[in-house]
C-alpha positions, -999 to +999 in steps of 0.1 A: -010-767-446-046-772-437-078-751-437-114-758-428-124-737-458-134-761-486-119-737-511-085-742-495-069-776-489-035-792-486-029-793-524-039-757-531-004-743-536+011-772-554+022-768-590-005-781-613+019-800-635+044-815-612+024-816-580+052-799-561+060-765-549+084-748-574+104-715-573+094-686-595+107-652-604+097-624-579+071-609-602+054-643-608+047-653-572+018-648-548+022-620-523+002-610-493-003-575-506-016-588-539-040-611-522-053-583-499-058-560-530-078-587-548-098-595-517-108-558-515-117-558-552-139-589-548-157-574-517-164-542-536-178-562-565-199-582-541-213-551-524-221-535-558-242-565-570-257-569-535-268-532-536-286-540-570-308-568-556-313-549-524-328-520-544-352-543-562-368-556-530-400-540-517-424-554-490-452-551-515-434-572-541-409-594-524-409-618-553-390-593-575-357-605-560-364-642-562-349-647-597-317-629-588-316-649-555-317-681-574-292-670-601-268-658-574-271-688-551-270-715-577-246-697-600-223-688-572-222-724-560-214-737-595-187-711-601-172-719-566-170-756-575-153-747-608-128-725-590-119-752-565-112-777-592-097-753-618-075-730-597-058-716-628-092-701-638-095-681-606-085-647-621-118-650-640-140-672-618-131-655-585-145-621-595-175-639-611-182-657-579-181-624-560-206-608-584-230-638-583-227-642-545-235-605-542-268-610-559-277-637-534-265-619-503-283-587-514-316-604-518-313-623-485-302-592-467-332-572-480-355-599-467-340-599-432-339-560-432-376-559-440-385-581-410-358-567-386-349-531-395-313-522-389-302-559-387-281-558-419-258-529-408-253-547-374-243-579-392-219-561-415-202-542-387-199-574-366-184-593-396-159-566-402-151-563-365-145-601-363-123-600-393-102-572-379-100-587-345-089-621-357-064-606-381-048-586-353-048-617-330-032-638-357-005-612-366+003-606-329+007-644-323-022-644-298-039-671-319-016-697-336-028-721-362-013-752-347-020-786-361-044-795-333-062-761-338-065-768-375-078-803-370-104-791-345-117-764-367-117-786-398-137-813-379-162-788-365-167-772-400-172-806-416-197-815-389-217-783-394-219-787-432-229-823-428-257-813-404-269-787-428-269-812-457-288-838-437-313-812-426-318-800-462-323-835-474-349-843-447-369-812-455-368-820-492-385-854-485-411-839-462-396-845-428-393-818-402-355-819-400-335-804-372-358-776-360-332-760-336-312-749-367-339-723-375-357-718-342-350-689-318-351-710-286-321-714-263-308-744-282-312-726-316-293-696-304-266-717-288-262-735-321-259-703-341-233-689-316-213-721-321-215-718-359-205-682-358-174-690-337-164-718-361-169-696-391-147-669-375-120-694-366-118-705-402-105-670-409-074-677-388-068-709-409-072-689-441-047-662-429-022-689-421-028-708-453-024-677-475+007-666-457+022-700-461+015-699-498+031-665-502+062-678-483+063-709-505+063-689-537+030-700-551+021-688-586+006-653-591-029-665-600-031-679-565-036-644-552-071-646-568-076-681-554-066-669-519-089-639-521-117-663-532-112-685-502-113-655-478-145-642-494-162-676-491-155-676-454-166-640-450-199-646-467-205-676-446-196-656-414-219-627-424-249-650-431-245-668-399-242-636-379-274-624-397-292-655-387-281-652-351-292-616-348-325-625-363-330-652-337-321-628-309-344-601-322-373-625-327-373-632-290-379-596-280 
């Protein structure tokens, strides 16, 4: 089992003690329904905290959201790392991640909305549309998570994050970095389209990974971890769609 999502890897569903998949009683195992319910709860929590930071933003005082943006961004990243390495804590850390990430997403969304009115609703609808379309394609068998498919998406995802990391490091040391990542030219738009496609394809890998875990009888707390992995991908997809729409509108 393989996923491009850094929250989900080959060892996710292994028993913490023995390192092997073990059988459990029916009420103690991960289910698809349980994972879906927990994903929905986390998304509601994310939207609630995002609405809070959104309400704080005004064009006259944009700095009002900066503390929450930093708390949400840095805090969410730290909690995500803790969740990845301590999967048994996911019933607590997964909702906490959603709440913190909501603070970050709400602040970023408010900034984009102030510059491009209506862009946030477009990004939300496109994100939900992509999620629904890929879920239907996966369940119908139109898209299959073969090993070659997984390897390709994992490689592309790793390359994107490496590129982002190098660009961030260059900017921190005063270099220009890779301008096309942020520019609205043809190359910048093509790059954003590519990233959106890869982020969307990660959803297919996540569906397959969670389904495999449920079939293998993973422990109950893995429902929270599976929901966490999906929310990580959805947040990434939403932010990349937001960036793409902003690039397109800035050309008008």
